[in-house]
N, C-alpha and C positions, 0 to 999 in steps of 0.2 A: 750561769749564775755567778754575781760577784758578790762578796760581802766583804763590808770595809769597817773596820774597827778603830777609831780615832784613839789617841792618848795623847798626854803631856799637858794638857789644859792647867790652870792652877792661876792662883793670886799672885800679882808680880807689881813691884812698885813702877810708878812712870820713870822711863829711860831705861827700865830693865828689859831680860831677853827670856824668851821660851821658845821652845822646837817642841813644836806639834808632830805627831807620826801617824800614819793610815795605814794600818795593813790590810792587803788584800787576798782573799781567799780566791779559788778558781784557777783556772789555766792561762795561759797566753797575756799574763799581765803587761807585757812590753807591748802589745797590740792596743793598749788601751791609754787615750787622753785620761790625765788627772786632772781636778781642780779641787779648789780650796775655795769655799763660800762663807760668810759668817753673817749672823742677825744678831744686830744690837737689840736690849728690851724696846718693845712698842715699835720696833721698826721693820722694813721689808727684808728678806735675804739678800745680801749683795754679793758679786764677785770679788775674789780678792785676789788669787794667783790661780794660774794654770800650766801644765807643761805636757805637751802632747806628746805622742807616741814616737815623735821624730827628734824629740827634746825641745822643739821651739817652746820658749818662755812668753808668757803675756802675763800681766802684773795691772791691778787697778791703779789710779794715779794716786790714790790716798796712802797705798803702801808701797809706791816703787822707791826703790832708794835703800828699804828699811826692813823689807821681806823678802827671803829667798825660796823658791820651790827648789826641790831636788828629789831624784827617785832612783832609788836601786831596785833594779829589776832582779837580780838573783834572790833579793828579799823579799819581792812583791809589796815595797815600801815606797811610800811617798814621805816626803817630810815640808815643812813649813819653819822656817827658822824665822825667827820673829825678833828684829832689834829697836831699840829707841821705841820703845812701847808707849802708846799714850794712852789717858783714859777713853778715847773715843775709840780704842782698838778693842773694848770691850762688848764680848757676847759669845755669843757659842756659834763654833767653828765647824764646820761640815768640809767633810772630805766626799768627793763627787767623782766617777768613771762613767767614760762612756767610749763603745767600741770604736776604733778609728773609723772617719767616715759618718759616722752619725753626728746628726746635729743638737743632740741635747742629751742631757748627762741622765742616764738611765739608772744609777745605782748610787745610794747615799749609803753615808754612816750614820750613826744615831746623835754626833757630834760630841764635841769638848768643850767646858766652858773655859774663858779666858778672863779675869778681870783684873784691870789695870787700877791702880789707885793712885789719886794725885799726892 
């Protein structure tokens, strides 16, 4: 069982930056693929970024070049550095984890709110 707790959300002006953190409990964090998803008001949850257990990175086109996902396996933590934020980046950001080889994310955090004002 893995528990995920996000932090770092808040209110920022357009063009600003935020860094989200996701702390994971449980063992073998390094064997998990980690992802960030987001959900805007009235919209479906959508993929933002992921880093698998080998370090391979994937980004949604809408955040590529502005967001950076990273992880610190010694701290059981994954990060999402968000730069050049836009009002359309507003939403609840969720951290997700899946054991390597699985095809769906099994564990989800409770989410952290990011609001970008224009």
